[in-house]
C-alpha positions, 0 to 999 in steps of 0.5 A: 500500500502506498505510504500516506504523508502526514497531515500538513500542520504547524508542528515541527518535524525532524527525521533521517532521510537516506539518499540511495542509488547506483553509482554516478546518478548525482546523489552527492550533488543532490545532498549538497544542493539540499543542504546549501553547502558542500558536505559531500564531494562530487565528480564524474567518476563512479564511487566518489562517495565512500563514507556515510555523509550526513548533511543537515538542512534546518528550516523554521518548522523542520530539520532534515538529516540526509545520509548520502551513501556510496553507490551500490556496487554490483561488480568488482566486489573487493573488500572496499566495495563490500564495505561500501555496499554494507554502508548502503544497507546499514543506512537504510535500517533506521531512516524515516524516508528514502530518496531513491535517485535515478538518472533521467531516461536511464534505468537498468539492472543496477538500479533494480538491485538497489531498489530491491534493498529498500526497506518495506514500510518506509516511504520511498520518494523517486527522484529522477535527476538530470532532467535538464539534459532531456530534450524535448522535455515530454520524453520524460512522460513515458519514463515516469509512467514506466517507473511508476510501475516498478515500485509503489513510490510515495512520490515521483519528482523530476529534478536537476540537482546540478541546476537546482531545478525543483529541488526546493519542491522536493524538500517541501514534499519530503517534509510531509514524511518526517515524523513530528519531532524537535530538532536533532542538531543545532540550527547552524550545523550542516554536517556531523562530520568533523573538519578533519574528515572534510579536509580529507574528502576535499583532497580526494575530490581534487584527485578525482577532478584533476586526474580524471581517468588517470586516477587509480581507483585504489587511491585514498586519503588520510589526514595525518595531523590537523592543528588549529591555531586561532583561525589558521589550520595546519593540515598534513595529509597522505594520499594512499595508493597501491603501486609505485607507478600510481604514486608517480601519476599523482605527483606528476612531472616535477610535482606539478599535479600534486601541487595543483591538487593541494592548491585546489583543496586548500582553496576549498578548505579556506572557503568552507572553514572560513580561515587560512589553511597551511596544507602539506600533502604526500603520496605513500604506497600501501600495497593491497590496501583496497582488498585488506579489511584491516587496512581499510579500517585503519584508513577509516572505512567501516 
């Protein structure tokens, strides 16, 4: 039976919402748009998100606590991907609603496998993303009709997370599915992740963005030290790769690629943290880390 939204009233609502979907459908971009700031990194490469990322949107009468999840991986099931898939299923256990994100006009077996994981009895809102690239727009109508027969979605909402199209409408609709509750976080909080964690994620984002297809999948980032001196933050971080050849790719000729990665990450950190950042980044080789659960836990994967 289709879940029914709560009656509209002036009562404060607050709850947890999981954002799920196959890799590269725009989940992190949607999260950042809903929150109004960058709390989750984005790129065109699949599996950019590797952790639970919580983003918080606070309104006068509602607080949305969004959980961005890694894209569910159906292939290449090494230890890293098994942990990422576990993160998806864990996120779905105790949420109040689910945003299931698909790409406009693209729905296949990988999407169906994610849909099969969704919990019974929890409202699932279908978010059809990237509608800004659909021309003519009426091509969406048969796709929406097809999706409506796939699952008893509580709502179906076409959006463009990149452009912000209908994202506010999505938030307004979603509010109805949150339980009556006081705020779960302070009004100024936008994430439950620490600045230290966000610093590592911003470095990893620049790896994806600046190296593109050159970037080895087996690359991660660990923040070795994070010291605050007034408004100045001194940060030392390591990029972890699997092989010496991958280290050379990231460093680049005369260190130019690593410098570009660190400079771009530092600028984003200063914008996000609101102060100066002194950043040092090294590249280290740790063979087989992506298929070693002990190494993954050392690097912060759970």
